[in-house]
N, C-alpha and C positions, 0 to 999 in steps of 0.2 A: 410399476409404479410411475405417475408422471405422463409418460409416454409408453407406446410400444417397446421402443428402444431403451427405455429407462430400467432402473432397478427395479425388482421385485421387493414386495413388503420383506419378505424372508431376508433377502441380501442386505437391505437397509438396517433390520434388526442385526444382522449379525457384524455390520459394520459398528452400530452404535454399541456394541460390547465388546468393541475391540479398543486398543489404543489409538489416539488420534493418527499416529503415523501409518499402522497396518490398517485402519480402518479406510483411509484414504487410498493406499494401497489396492485395496478390494474394489472401491468404489471407481477409481480411475478409468476402466474401460468404457463406463458409463455416466461419467460425470456430466459430459458436455449435454446429455439429454435429462438433466435435472434442473430444478429453479436455482440450484445453488451457484450455478455458472454464471458470471455477471452478462446482463442481456447485451446484445449487440448494440443496441440503441445508445447504451451508456458508454460503450466504448468508442463508438462513432462520434460521439459528441466529445468526450474527453479528447480524443485525437484531434478534433476539429479546433477545441480550444487551445491545444497544445501546438499546433501548426501555426495558429494566429501569433504565438509569442517567439516563433521562430525557430530553426533547427537546432540541435545540439550535436556533439560528438558521440557520446556514449551514454547508455541508458541500462538501467536494471529493474526488472519486474518481480517484486519482492513476494514470496510466497507464490509462485507464478502458477501454480496448479498444471491444468493442460496446457496453458499458452496462451490464454487468450488475451493478456496483456502485451505479448509479442507483436499483436496486429497494432495496437497504438504505438509502441516503440519503432516499428518499421516505418511508420510514417512521419518521424520527427529525428530519426537518430541517422547521422552521416555515416558513422564509421561501425559501431558495435552495438548488439543487444544481448544482454545476459540474462537467462531467467535461472532464479535459486528458489529451491524447495525441499522439504526435507523427507519428501514421499516419493520413494523410487520409482513406484507404479505411476504417479502423476507425471513425473519426468519423461519415463518412457513413453507416454502417451503424447506429451508435449512435442517430442523428438518427431515422432511418427507423424503428426498432424500439420506441422509447421512449414508450410512452401518456401520456396526462396524469396526472404524479405529484401534483397538487395544490400543488406549488411552483414557483417560477419556475427554469427549467433554463437553462444557458447549455453550450456546447460550445466548447472553446478547443485549437486545435492549437499545442503547444509541447512543448519537451523539458523533462523532470522534473528534468533539472540545471541549469535554468535558467529556473524559474518567473516568468511575468510577473504576478505579483500581490504585495501587500502584506499585512500581516497581518489578513486579512480572511475568516477561516475559524474555526469553532468545534471542526470535526470534519474530518480527513482520513483517508481509508481507501484502502487499496490490496490488490489481489487477484490474486496469482498473478503479479506483475511483476519480480520481486527477480532471476529468473533472467536477466533482459537487463542487469543491472549487475554489472561487476567488482568483485571486494572492495575494490579500491583505491577505486573510486567511491563506496562507501557514505557516507564522511564528507561528502562535498559533498552527496550527495542528502539526507541526513538534516539538514543545514543549512538546506538549501532547505525542507525540509518545516517546520522550526521556525519559520523567516521568514515564513512565511504562515499560521501560528496566531496567533490572541490568546491573550495571556496567560491561562492556564486551559484551553486549547484541547487536543485529543487527537488521535494520531496512532495509528490501530487496524487491525490486519491479524491475519489468521489464520495460524497455522503448523502442519504436518501433522508429525506426529512421523515422523522418517527410518525407512525401512524396515530390518528386521535383514539383517545379511549371511548370513544362511541364507534368506531369502526371495528368490523371483524377481524380485519388483519392485526389490530393491536391484541386482541384476545387470542389470537392464533399463536402469536410470537410470546406472549407472556406465559401460554399453556406450554409452548416449546421448552422455554426457559426453565420454568418449574419442573417439568418432567427430566429435563438434564441434570438439574440439581438433585433431584430426588434419585436418578442413577447413580450419580457420582458419590452419593453418600452411602451406598449399599454396594457399588461394584467397582472392583478395580481392574486393570488400571482406569484413571479418569478418561474422559473423552471430553474436552474443552471445545463447547461450541456453542456460544450464548450471543444470540441476536441482539439483545436489549443491553448488554453490558458496556458498550462502548457509545460515548456519548462527547458530542463535539465540543462541547465547553472544556470538558476533563481533556481530551486529546490536544485541544489548543493549548491548554495551561502547561502540560507537560512537554510539550513541543517547544514552548517558548523557556522552561527549565532547560532543556537540552541545548540551548543556545540559537535556536533559530527564528527567524521572524516569520510571522504566521499571519495569512491573509484568506480570504476565500471571495469566491464569485460563484453567482447561478449560472448554470447550464440551460440558456434560453429554451431549447428543443423540449423542456418538459414543463415549462410555464410555472406558474406561482399558484399556491394554496388560497382560501380565501381571506386569509387575512394578509395577503401580499407575500408571503415569505416564500423563497424559492422551494420547489419541490424536490430539487437536485441541485447539490453545492459541489464546487469543485475546490478543495481545500489546497492551499501551496504552503510549504514550509519552506524558506531557503535559509542555505548557511552562510551567513554573512563573510564579505571579505575581511581580511584581519584588518585592524585599524593600524594606520601608518604610526611609528614612533613620535611622540611629541618631543617638542624642542624644549629645553629648560634653559632660563635665562635668557631668551631673547635671541634676536639673530645673530649669528656669528658676525665679528667684526675682520675684515680684511686688512690685514697688516702689510706694508709696503717698505718698512723699515724707516730708520731715521726717528727722531724724537717728536714726539706729540707737540702740535702746536698750542700756544696759550694763548 
């Protein structure tokens, strides 16, 4: 299905009836031959935008899958790039496919909702992973991201404009999400993968609640829609530097001894 090298319909059905973790273990060897992988055009545009911002020392690819985001981090990180995912199969593929990027590379198996890092990164990127988190999980997820960023560090991810209700893509995604909800209502374990559950306005609100400064910019490579809105945006959430302590009672008075003059 999708391409001669991609998974068959039967393989996708077996994956869909598994847990998210086991399903992606099964899909991992053929994942790069499916539409689920972030296109190279988005990766290149994102990397170009981050290069224009200047280099950073250490980066993290959150829910890294087979490691496509490492190509982005390799272009902007000077010291290290780390990929984290909870699928052992995905990490195995990532280790096998990643050429020498010129920085120190680490692969860590962990749940994004309980990251095993301190504030060790200047940049966190994520590509196409948010459909695996329910809306109620976003506050905890974003709190975890903030906790692994150094002050001034950024969490960056692309967001594609949702399709119009008049387009076939809208109804295809609506049908997929509806089918997934039916599947999860009658089958266990659940398989969380919803294309329409992640909304930019909700994400921005939860990122701000997590204590981050949020902005976004258009990726010009993808142009604009008829109403002038960008087809693809790059969202940036920054962990602010701590505020310096405020002085109470005005400036300190330097005393040199003796009695005050009257």
